[in-house]
Backbone as CSV, one residue per row, in Angstrom:
resi,resn,N_x,N_y,N_z,CA_x,CA_y,CA_z,C_x,C_y,C_z
1,MET,-52.005,41.681,41.934,-51.476,40.671,42.839,-50.899,39.520,42.001
2,THR,-49.641,39.217,42.227,-48.963,38.166,41.477,-49.403,36.789,41.968
3,ASP,-49.597,35.856,41.040,-49.955,34.480,41.385,-48.716,33.602,41.402
4,LEU,-48.761,32.565,42.228,-47.687,31.573,42.236,-47.736,30.752,40.952
5,ILE,-46.572,30.476,40.392,-46.492,29.551,39.269,-46.983,28.189,39.757
6,ALA,-47.837,27.569,38.981,-48.468,26.308,39.398,-47.535,25.120,39.165
7,ARG,-46.462,25.086,39.947,-45.507,23.977,39.906,-45.145,23.619,41.344
8,PRO,-44.903,22.345,41.630,-44.634,21.943,43.013,-43.253,22.381,43.504
9,TYR,-43.147,22.481,44.817,-41.866,22.817,45.448,-41.855,22.284,46.871
10,TRP,-40.651,22.175,47.410,-40.463,21.855,48.821,-40.251,23.161,49.583
11,TYR,-40.773,23.215,50.813,-40.569,24.385,51.667,-40.087,23.908,53.024
12,LEU,-39.093,24.593,53.557,-38.569,24.258,54.880,-38.320,25.535,55.660
13,ARG,-39.034,25.672,56.762,-38.726,26.772,57.675,-37.440,26.407,58.420
14,HIS,-36.638,27.411,58.741,-35.381,27.201,59.454,-35.593,26.497,60.793
15,GLY,-34.503,25.964,61.336,-34.532,25.364,62.660,-34.706,26.421,63.756
16,GLU,-34.872,25.939,64.963,-35.162,26.819,66.102,-33.994,27.744,66.436
17,THR,-34.344,28.958,66.869,-33.390,29.912,67.433,-33.777,30.160,68.890
18,ASP,-32.914,30.841,69.625,-33.266,31.186,71.011,-34.508,32.072,71.055
19,TRP,-34.637,32.959,70.081,-35.818,33.833,70.062,-37.088,33.042,69.781
20,ASN,-37.009,32.012,68.927,-38.172,31.135,68.744,-38.551,30.502,70.068
21,ALA,-37.554,29.968,70.762,-37.810,29.282,72.026,-38.404,30.226,73.064
22,GLN,-38.045,31.506,72.987,-38.537,32.507,73.936,-39.836,33.159,73.479
23,GLY,-40.337,32.783,72.293,-41.587,33.356,71.790,-41.468,34.802,71.368
24,ARG,-40.296,35.182,70.861,-40.071,36.573,70.442,-40.147,36.703,68.926
25,SER,-40.637,37.848,68.459,-40.701,38.134,67.022,-39.291,38.390,66.503
26,GLN,-38.888,37.671,65.459,-37.540,37.840,64.919,-37.510,38.801,63.738
27,GLY,-38.383,38.546,62.758,-38.359,39.389,61.573,-36.990,39.367,60.915
28,ARG,-36.468,40.555,60.614,-35.182,40.666,59.924,-33.980,40.539,60.858
29,THR,-34.205,40.540,62.174,-33.089,40.420,63.099,-32.392,39.079,62.841
30,ASP,-31.070,39.116,62.672,-30.334,37.948,62.175,-29.874,37.058,63.326
31,ILE,-30.790,36.241,63.830,-30.546,35.392,64.990,-30.099,34.003,64.519
32,PRO,-29.005,33.443,65.080,-28.527,32.129,64.629,-29.357,30.986,65.201
33,LEU,-29.179,29.816,64.612,-29.776,28.605,65.161,-29.196,28.317,66.539
34,ASN,-30.015,27.766,67.420,-29.480,27.232,68.666,-29.195,25.736,68.463
35,GLN,-28.767,25.046,69.519,-28.412,23.631,69.371,-29.619,22.783,68.963
36,THR,-30.784,23.129,69.484,-32.002,22.420,69.078,-32.247,22.628,67.590
37,GLY,-32.059,23.858,67.120,-32.264,24.171,65.708,-31.306,23.420,64.800
38,ILE,-30.066,23.258,65.231,-29.088,22.484,64.449,-29.537,21.031,64.344
39,ARG,-29.969,20.460,65.477,-30.457,19.075,65.453,-31.706,18.948,64.571
40,GLN,-32.586,19.947,64.627,-33.788,19.915,63.790,-33.425,19.951,62.304
41,ALA,-32.454,20.768,61.944,-32.025,20.862,60.545,-31.422,19.533,60.090
42,GLU,-30.630,18.912,60.951,-30.056,17.594,60.621,-31.171,16.570,60.399
43,ALA,-32.158,16.580,61.283,-33.275,15.636,61.162,-34.076,15.894,59.885
44,ALA,-34.263,17.161,59.536,-34.995,17.504,58.311,-34.245,16.996,57.089
45,GLY,-32.926,17.145,57.082,-32.123,16.641,55.973,-32.224,15.127,55.833
46,LEU,-32.180,14.437,56.960,-32.316,12.978,56.945,-33.698,12.561,56.457
47,LEU,-34.718,13.288,56.881,-36.092,12.991,56.466,-36.252,13.189,54.959
48,LEU,-35.701,14.286,54.435,-35.776,14.532,52.994,-35.005,13.456,52.222
49,ALA,-33.889,13.010,52.756,-33.130,11.936,52.103,-33.928,10.631,52.110
50,LYS,-34.564,10.332,53.232,-35.360,9.106,53.359,-36.518,9.088,52.368
51,HIS,-37.111,10.247,52.125,-38.274,10.353,51.234,-37.885,10.896,49.858
52,TRP,-36.622,10.720,49.491,-36.084,11.307,48.251,-36.927,10.979,47.028
53,HIS,-37.442,9.763,46.939,-38.185,9.336,45.746,-39.700,9.364,45.932
54,ASP,-40.181,9.814,47.085,-41.631,9.860,47.309,-42.303,10.954,46.494
55,HIS,-41.616,12.026,46.280,-42.077,13.127,45.442,-40.929,13.424,44.486
56,ALA,-41.104,14.431,43.643,-40.023,14.774,42.720,-38.774,15.160,43.516
57,PRO,-37.618,14.576,43.192,-36.404,14.920,43.937,-36.028,16.401,43.784
58,ILE,-35.389,16.910,44.786,-34.925,18.301,44.800,-33.763,18.445,43.825
59,VAL,-33.794,19.489,43.021,-32.684,19.729,42.092,-31.845,20.941,42.491
60,ARG,-32.379,21.791,43.373,-31.615,22.949,43.841,-32.210,23.444,45.156
61,ILE,-31.385,24.129,45.927,-31.825,24.728,47.187,-31.702,26.236,47.044
62,VAL,-32.783,26.933,47.368,-32.791,28.397,47.347,-33.152,28.847,48.755
63,SER,-32.321,29.704,49.330,-32.472,30.066,50.743,-32.518,31.567,50.950
64,SER,-33.192,31.930,52.012,-33.053,33.274,52.561,-31.593,33.456,52.990
65,PRO,-31.049,34.667,52.852,-29.670,34.882,53.293,-29.514,35.036,54.799
66,LEU,-30.606,35.166,55.546,-30.479,35.295,56.998,-29.871,34.016,57.567
67,ILE,-29.005,34.169,58.558,-28.144,33.068,59.018,-28.932,31.845,59.472
68,ARG,-30.084,32.033,60.099,-30.846,30.883,60.587,-31.359,30.019,59.432
69,ALA,-31.721,30.652,58.315,-32.176,29.898,57.139,-30.983,29.349,56.360
70,ARG,-29.982,30.189,56.158,-28.809,29.755,55.378,-28.116,28.568,56.034
71,ARG,-27.963,28.615,57.353,-27.311,27.500,58.065,-28.179,26.241,57.977
72,THR,-29.493,26.389,58.088,-30.389,25.250,57.927,-30.203,24.629,56.545
73,ALA,-30.139,25.469,55.511,-29.950,24.979,54.142,-28.631,24.227,54.001
74,GLU,-27.574,24.757,54.609,-26.260,24.095,54.532,-26.287,22.726,55.204
75,ILE,-26.914,22.658,56.368,-26.993,21.384,57.093,-27.808,20.373,56.298
76,VAL,-28.922,20.816,55.724,-29.757,19.912,54.916,-28.975,19.412,53.709
77,ALA,-28.269,20.304,53.017,-27.479,19.901,51.849,-26.431,18.864,52.243
78,ASP,-25.794,19.064,53.403,-24.797,18.097,53.888,-25.439,16.740,54.172
79,GLN,-26.595,16.753,54.824,-27.278,15.502,55.159,-27.733,14.766,53.903
80,LEU,-28.254,15.500,52.934,-28.681,14.869,51.684,-27.487,14.196,50.996
81,ALA,-26.378,14.935,50.882,-25.192,14.402,50.204,-24.622,13.195,50.945
82,ALA,-24.690,13.211,52.267,-24.162,12.098,53.065,-25.041,10.858,52.990
83,ASN,-26.252,11.026,52.450,-27.194,9.911,52.406,-27.637,9.572,50.982
84,GLY,-26.735,9.801,50.034,-26.957,9.299,48.688,-27.519,10.260,47.667
85,ALA,-27.915,11.448,48.099,-28.428,12.436,47.144,-27.257,13.202,46.531
86,PRO,-27.486,13.870,45.413,-26.415,14.687,44.838,-26.048,15.852,45.765
87,ARG,-24.832,16.354,45.626,-24.417,17.553,46.360,-25.091,18.760,45.697
88,LEU,-25.996,19.395,46.416,-26.756,20.523,45.879,-26.133,21.843,46.317
89,GLU,-25.948,22.733,45.371,-25.481,24.081,45.685,-26.646,24.865,46.283
90,ILE,-26.314,25.879,47.059,-27.332,26.724,47.683,-27.260,28.112,47.074
91,ALA,-28.377,28.545,46.498,-28.491,29.912,45.986,-29.209,30.752,47.031
92,LEU,-28.748,31.982,47.225,-29.393,32.903,48.166,-30.225,33.909,47.388
93,ASP,-31.407,34.213,47.912,-32.299,35.188,47.283,-32.756,36.173,48.357
94,ASP,-32.372,37.436,48.202,-32.766,38.459,49.177,-34.277,38.576,49.315
95,GLY,-35.005,38.208,48.258,-36.461,38.264,48.314,-37.066,37.286,49.297
96,LEU,-36.276,36.322,49.761,-36.756,35.336,50.723,-36.485,35.727,52.175
97,LYS,-35.907,36.910,52.401,-35.699,37.355,53.788,-37.039,37.413,54.510
98,GLU,-36.981,37.179,55.816,-38.191,37.249,56.614,-38.775,38.653,56.562
99,VAL,-40.060,38.739,56.873,-40.737,40.036,56.926,-40.013,40.964,57.898
100,CYS,-40.059,42.233,57.614,-39.563,43.226,58.564,-40.703,43.560,59.526
101,PHE,-40.526,43.208,60.790,-41.539,43.499,61.801,-41.287,44.827,62.507
102,GLY,-40.309,45.575,62.036,-40.095,46.912,62.572,-39.939,46.923,64.079
103,ASP,-40.725,47.774,64.728,-40.608,47.965,66.174,-41.062,46.764,66.994
104,GLU,-41.677,45.758,66.355,-42.100,44.552,67.082,-40.971,43.537,67.234
105,GLU,-39.869,43.719,66.500,-38.795,42.723,66.543,-38.143,42.689,67.927
106,GLY,-37.953,41.478,68.413,-37.372,41.284,69.736,-38.394,41.255,70.843
107,LYS,-39.637,41.653,70.531,-40.695,41.655,71.545,-41.439,40.320,71.521
108,PRO,-42.139,40.001,72.623,-42.944,38.779,72.620,-43.951,38.796,71.469
109,MET,-44.201,37.596,70.902,-45.191,37.489,69.833,-46.515,38.029,70.341
110,GLY,-47.127,38.908,69.560,-48.376,39.534,69.975,-49.599,38.828,69.409
111,THR,-50.735,39.456,69.605,-51.997,38.906,69.103,-52.447,39.660,67.854
112,TRP,-51.497,40.351,67.215,-51.840,41.240,66.106,-51.701,40.595,64.734
113,TYR,-51.346,39.308,64.658,-51.114,38.677,63.352,-52.354,38.714,62.460
114,ASP,-53.540,38.403,63.028,-54.753,38.421,62.202,-54.997,39.805,61.617
115,SER,-54.820,40.838,62.418,-55.010,42.212,61.936,-53.974,42.573,60.885
116,TRP,-52.746,42.101,61.080,-51.676,42.357,60.099,-52.000,41.683,58.769
117,ILE,-52.425,40.416,58.826,-52.760,39.682,57.612,-53.958,40.316,56.904
118,ALA,-54.916,40.805,57.673,-56.099,41.444,57.087,-55.786,42.819,56.491
119,GLY,-54.607,43.347,56.794,-54.248,44.662,56.283,-54.695,45.808,57.162
120,ASP,-55.165,45.497,58.373,-55.647,46.533,59.290,-54.552,47.091,60.193
121,TYR,-53.403,46.412,60.228,-52.322,46.835,61.116,-50.982,46.453,60.493
122,THR,-50.029,47.364,60.563,-48.648,47.072,60.205,-47.775,47.631,61.320
123,PRO,-46.853,46.846,61.867,-45.986,47.364,62.924,-45.248,48.619,62.455
124,LEU,-45.018,49.526,63.372,-44.281,50.748,63.063,-42.930,50.381,62.459
125,ASN,-42.614,50.985,61.333,-41.369,50.723,60.587,-41.313,49.304,60.022
126,GLY,-42.468,48.632,59.946,-42.520,47.263,59.459,-43.063,47.180,58.041
127,GLU,-43.224,45.953,57.588,-43.669,45.639,56.228,-45.111,45.143,56.276
128,SER,-45.940,45.631,55.382,-47.328,45.176,55.351,-47.396,43.734,54.857
129,PHE,-48.479,43.055,55.216,-48.655,41.678,54.755,-48.788,41.634,53.232
130,ALA,-49.475,42.610,52.648,-49.630,42.645,51.184,-48.278,42.767,50.496
131,ASP,-47.394,43.604,51.031,-46.051,43.743,50.449,-45.250,42.456,50.620
132,LEU,-45.371,41.835,51.789,-44.682,40.568,52.025,-45.167,39.500,51.052
133,ARG,-46.474,39.406,50.864,-47.042,38.395,49.970,-46.493,38.582,48.557
134,GLU,-46.471,39.790,48.078,-45.971,40.056,46.723,-44.493,39.664,46.610
135,ARG,-43.717,40.012,47.621,-42.280,39.696,47.617,-42.051,38.187,47.700
136,ALA,-42.808,37.510,48.563,-42.660,36.067,48.730,-43.004,35.327,47.436
137,VAL,-44.106,35.698,46.811,-44.524,35.041,45.575,-43.493,35.280,44.474
138,SER,-43.011,36.505,44.355,-42.010,36.808,43.323,-40.740,35.985,43.524
139,ALA,-40.302,35.853,44.777,-39.082,35.092,45.060,-39.265,33.602,44.768
140,VAL,-40.381,33.031,45.192,-40.620,31.609,44.925,-40.796,31.381,43.426
141,ASN,-41.453,32.301,42.747,-41.595,32.161,41.290,-40.233,32.152,40.591
142,ARG,-39.285,32.944,41.087,-37.939,32.906,40.496,-37.340,31.503,40.624
143,ALA,-37.575,30.867,41.770,-37.056,29.513,41.979,-37.800,28.491,41.121
144,LEU,-39.075,28.751,40.826,-39.890,27.814,40.066,-39.728,27.958,38.553
145,GLU,-39.133,29.063,38.105,-38.994,29.296,36.665,-38.036,28.301,36.011
146,LYS,-37.071,27.816,36.771,-36.100,26.859,36.230,-36.667,25.450,36.297
147,ASP,-36.079,24.546,35.522,-36.544,23.158,35.498,-36.314,22.481,36.844
148,GLY,-37.165,21.531,37.163,-36.995,20.727,38.363,-37.583,21.368,39.600
149,VAL,-37.575,20.602,40.676,-38.215,21.013,41.932,-37.202,21.648,42.880
150,PRO,-37.468,22.882,43.342,-36.572,23.507,44.318,-36.988,23.205,45.755
151,LEU,-36.023,23.299,46.647,-36.279,23.359,48.087,-36.065,24.806,48.498
152,ILE,-37.122,25.425,49.019,-37.056,26.800,49.508,-36.828,26.739,51.016
153,VAL,-35.736,27.301,51.496,-35.454,27.319,52.935,-35.651,28.748,53.411
154,CYS,-36.598,28.916,54.315,-37.076,30.281,54.545,-37.605,30.452,55.969
155,HIS,-38.709,31.169,56.112,-39.170,31.660,57.405,-40.672,31.441,57.604
156,GLY,-41.106,31.626,58.857,-42.494,31.385,59.228,-43.494,32.360,58.644
157,ALA,-43.243,33.665,58.792,-44.182,34.650,58.244,-44.200,34.591,56.721
158,MET,-43.044,34.277,56.123,-43.006,34.105,54.673,-43.968,32.996,54.252
159,PHE,-44.037,31.918,55.051,-44.928,30.825,54.682,-46.385,31.219,54.855
160,ARG,-46.680,32.097,55.815,-48.045,32.611,55.925,-48.429,33.337,54.629
161,ALA,-47.500,34.136,54.100,-47.764,34.856,52.856,-47.967,33.880,51.700
162,LEU,-47.154,32.824,51.648,-47.299,31.837,50.584,-48.595,31.044,50.748
163,ARG,-48.991,30.749,51.971,-50.284,30.082,52.195,-51.415,30.930,51.626
164,SER,-51.337,32.235,51.819,-52.350,33.127,51.250,-52.370,33.000,49.727
165,ALA,-51.187,32.973,49.112,-51.094,32.850,47.656,-51.562,31.476,47.171
166,MET,-51.497,30.468,48.046,-51.951,29.122,47.688,-53.426,28.913,48.035
167,HIS,-54.120,30.001,48.400,-55.551,29.972,48.715,-55.848,29.100,49.931
168,LEU,-54.932,29.139,50.896,-55.097,28.426,52.156,-55.197,29.448,53.281
169,LYS,-55.769,29.028,54.409,-55.839,29.913,55.576,-54.421,30.370,55.925
170,PRO,-54.146,31.691,55.925,-52.759,32.126,56.081,-52.189,32.065,57.491
171,ASN,-52.977,32.357,58.498,-52.404,32.492,59.839,-52.305,31.140,60.535
172,VAL,-51.441,30.284,59.975,-51.167,28.962,60.540,-49.664,28.884,60.765
173,ARG,-49.284,28.576,61.985,-47.861,28.535,62.324,-47.220,27.265,61.776
174,LEU,-46.120,27.415,61.060,-45.361,26.284,60.531,-44.270,25.935,61.533
175,PRO,-44.238,24.682,62.015,-43.191,24.320,62.968,-41.795,24.461,62.353
176,ASN,-40.818,24.686,63.203,-39.432,24.774,62.740,-39.012,23.469,62.072
177,ALA,-38.319,23.611,60.943,-37.636,22.498,60.267,-38.543,21.321,59.940
178,THR,-39.769,21.598,59.528,-40.688,20.564,59.058,-40.792,20.658,57.542
179,PRO,-40.234,19.697,56.794,-40.316,19.771,55.331,-41.767,19.681,54.855
180,MET,-42.143,20.605,53.978,-43.500,20.648,53.419,-43.429,20.491,51.909
181,TRP,-44.218,19.563,51.382,-44.365,19.385,49.940,-45.596,20.170,49.516
182,ALA,-45.408,21.126,48.623,-46.502,21.990,48.154,-46.734,21.713,46.678
183,GLU,-47.984,21.400,46.335,-48.290,21.183,44.924,-49.664,21.753,44.603
184,PRO,-49.792,22.299,43.401,-51.090,22.870,43.020,-52.142,21.786,42.910
185,GLY,-53.352,22.093,43.364,-54.461,21.151,43.248,-55.268,21.432,41.990
186,PRO,-56.352,20.687,41.793,-57.191,20.908,40.619,-57.991,22.206,40.701
187,THR,-58.110,22.762,41.895,-58.770,24.060,42.094,-57.669,25.062,42.431
188,PRO,-58.005,26.308,42.699,-56.943,27.238,43.105,-56.248,26.854,44.405
189,VAL,-56.885,26.000,45.218,-56.318,25.631,46.514,-55.204,24.598,46.318
190,TRP,-54.033,24.885,46.902,-52.886,23.978,46.811,-52.998,22.890,47.880
191,ASN,-52.246,21.813,47.671,-52.152,20.729,48.646,-50.792,20.794,49.339
192,LEU,-50.803,20.648,50.662,-49.574,20.630,51.459,-49.458,19.293,52.161
193,THR,-48.257,18.715,52.112,-47.992,17.473,52.819,-46.732,17.659,53.653
194,ALA,-46.862,17.463,54.964,-45.712,17.555,55.863,-45.042,16.198,55.973
195,LEU,-43.721,16.164,55.844,-42.995,14.919,56.073,-42.874,14.676,57.569
196,SER,-42.974,13.411,57.935,-42.818,13.084,59.358,-42.149,11.720,59.495
């Protein structure tokens, strides 16, 4: 099992989509942001600009290529640049794609997340939590290998996998477009701070 590199990073789940609003599992299905999601991404960018010097400033943005994450990253980059931060390029990493939920995609969110995280259940044609965790850690480590602090723009289930790697309770839902500052603690457990 690969460990996360012990360096801080910013994490941002994409803004809301219609499927989020309807409580449906998205997984790899490439659903765009809705109007609420666009506004959330704008607000997240403004919040990150406001708190630019509270933590280490962002030096690069690395995003999932799925449209809901990529568009969120673009909006955040625009907001940062419009509010005094440098213009940051966005790198896409296929390893940051959301988990494949297989036959569960498009269906209402079920009660099977705990079983999936425990390794007792994987949706038909889907990705196991262990495989997701390994992929998520590898992708974030690629972003952490370079100098400076990255902003990872990604997905909800991906953050559950990263929470597991940070020795935190994994099955915690991350709200859409809430910037999270993640830094290693003195023990294996990482510290998370949500901007508000």
